[in-house]
N, C-alpha and C positions, 0 to 999 in steps of 0.2 A: 583254318578258316582262310579262304582265298580273298585277297584284295578288300579288306575291310575299309569302309569309308570314314569311320570315326575311331580315334585312338586316344587314350589318355594314359598317363604314367604317374605313379606315386613312388617316392623314395621315403621309406619309413625308417627313421633311426631307431634301432633297438639291438641290444646284445643277444636277443633271443630270436633272431630272424629265421634260422633253420627250424626251430621248434614251431613257430607260427606257420611257416610255409607247410610243414608236414601236417599240422593240425587242420589247416584249411583244406588241403587236398584230401585227407582222410575223411573229414566231415562230409565233403561234397561228393566223394566217389560213390556214395550210396544212391545219389540222384543224378549224377552227371559223370561222363567219362573224365577220369583224372589220372595223371601219371606224375610221379615225383620221386626224388631221392632227397638227400640232405641239403643239396645245393640248388636244385631247380625243380620246378613243377609247372603243370598246365592243367586247367580245368575248362572243359568245353560245355558251356550251358547252351540251351536252345536259342538264347538271345545274344550270345557272344562268347568270347574266350578270354580267360585271365592267364597270363604267364607270370610266374614268380621266380625270382632269383634271390638267394640269401648269401650274404657274406658275414664277416665277423661283426659288422656294425650297422648293416642296413638290409631291410627287406625291400626289394624293388618289385613293383607290380605293374604290368602292362595290360591294359584292358582294351579289347578290340571288339567292335560291333558294327553292324551294317547301318544303323541309324542312331541319331542323337538320343532318342528315348531309350533304346536298348542299351546304349553306352551308359546313360545315367542310371538305369536299373542295375547294370553290372557293377558300376562303381559303388552304389548303395549296398548291394548284397555283400560284396567283398569287405567294404569298410565296416559294416555292422557286425559281421561275423568276426572279423579281426579284432575289433574293439571288445567284443565279448570274450574272446579267447585270451586277450591281453588285459584283462580287467585290473591287474595289479600295476599296470603301467598306464600313463597318460600319453598314448601314442599320438603323434601328429601325422594324420593321414590327409595329405593335400594332393588332390588330383590336378594334373596340368595337361592341357591338350597337347597331343603329340601328332595330330593329323596334319 
């Protein structure tokens, strides 16, 4: 995505960051272009792009969209699915503006 006008970032503490990154990308690759490995991934939705990076303690997600409504939608979609995949954990998913 070139020159997005809205950007947000979330740092989600979890020992299962790589697992969740791969689950999210695999889940969405049936509906949207997604690329990933154990450490990084990207999902391109019609309304924005999510970039994910996993390390031993944190899943970092960067959401980029052309407008505020699209960014809010992207944040919601990613957070809802992540919470569903991580139902055994009480993940803290807090988006912060990075624009």
